C-alpha positions as CSV (number, residue, x, y, z in Angstrom):
1,M,-13.7,-7.2,-10.3
2,K,-11.4,-10.6,-11.1
3,L,-7.6,-10.5,-9.8
4,W,-6.4,-10.6,-13.5
5,A,-8.3,-7.5,-14.4
6,K,-7.2,-5.4,-11.7
7,N,-3.5,-6.9,-12.4
8,T,-4.0,-6.1,-16.1
9,L,-5.2,-2.8,-15.4
10,L,-2.5,-2.0,-13.1
11,S,0.1,-3.2,-15.7
12,A,-1.5,-0.8,-18.3
13,L,-1.4,2.1,-15.7
14,L,2.0,1.8,-14.8
15,V,3.2,1.7,-18.6
16,L,1.3,5.0,-19.0
17,I,2.9,6.5,-16.3
18,I,6.2,5.4,-17.6
19,A,5.6,6.4,-21.4
20,V,3.8,9.5,-21.3
21,P,6.7,11.4,-19.4
22,L,9.0,9.9,-21.8
23,M,7.0,10.7,-24.8
24,F,6.5,14.6,-23.9
25,M,10.0,15.0,-22.7
26,S,11.9,13.8,-25.8
27,G,15.2,15.4,-26.3
28,H,15.6,16.5,-22.8
29,E,18.7,15.3,-20.4
30,F,17.4,13.9,-17.3
31,G,19.8,14.9,-14.7
32,G,20.3,14.4,-10.9
33,S,19.8,16.4,-8.3
34,D,23.5,17.1,-7.3
35,G,24.0,18.7,-10.4
36,Q,21.3,21.2,-10.1
37,A,22.2,22.0,-6.6
38,S,25.9,22.8,-7.5
39,E,24.8,24.8,-10.1
40,T,22.4,26.9,-7.9
41,V,25.5,27.3,-5.1
42,S,27.5,28.5,-8.3
43,E,24.9,31.2,-9.1
44,I,24.1,32.0,-5.4
45,D,28.2,32.8,-4.7
46,P,30.4,31.7,-7.3
47,G,33.2,31.9,-4.9
48,Y,32.5,29.0,-3.0
49,E,34.5,26.2,-1.9
50,P,33.0,23.0,-0.7
51,W,34.0,21.7,2.9
52,F,35.5,18.5,1.9
53,E,36.0,16.5,-1.0
54,S,35.0,12.9,-1.8
55,I,37.5,10.0,-0.1
56,W,37.1,8.0,-3.4
57,E,35.9,8.6,-6.8
58,P,34.8,6.0,-8.9
59,P,36.9,4.9,-11.8
60,S,33.9,5.8,-14.3
61,G,30.4,6.6,-14.4
62,E,29.6,2.6,-14.9
63,I,31.2,1.7,-12.0
64,E,29.3,4.7,-9.9
65,S,25.8,3.5,-11.6
66,L,26.7,0.1,-10.5
67,L,27.5,0.8,-7.0
68,F,24.2,2.8,-6.9
69,C,22.1,0.0,-8.0
70,V,23.6,-2.6,-5.9
71,Q,23.0,0.0,-2.8
72,A,19.5,0.4,-4.3
73,A,19.1,-3.7,-4.3
74,I,20.2,-4.3,-0.9
75,G,18.0,-1.4,0.3
76,A,14.9,-3.2,-1.7
77,G,15.7,-6.6,-0.2
78,I,16.1,-5.5,3.3
79,V,12.5,-3.4,3.1
80,G,10.7,-6.7,1.3
81,F,12.6,-8.7,4.1
82,A,10.9,-6.6,6.8
83,L,7.6,-6.4,5.0
84,G,7.4,-9.8,4.7
85,R,8.3,-10.6,8.2
86,I,5.5,-8.2,9.3
87,T,2.9,-9.7,6.9
88,K,3.9,-13.5,8.2
89,K,3.5,-12.3,11.8
90,N,0.2,-11.0,11.4
91,A,-1.2,-14.0,9.3
92,D,-0.1,-16.4,12.0
93,R,-2.2,-14.6,14.7
């Protein structure tokens, strides 16, 4: 199979993996695991109090999302750099 055919097939598969769940889950709210965990703890023990509070709360949800995206981008950059170095070292041998 040619490279362009593989890339086209993988791209179509990627679109399907993203689009199909969104089509079948329309109208549902996608919540995070933090919210689900706190709800479960509240159901199990209504009198539970957290051990500590956050040091700093972001002023808005947008800033919290921005910080999360920056953290993810830095992590992806580090992983990409490491994989690139490993691949380059093996190619030189």
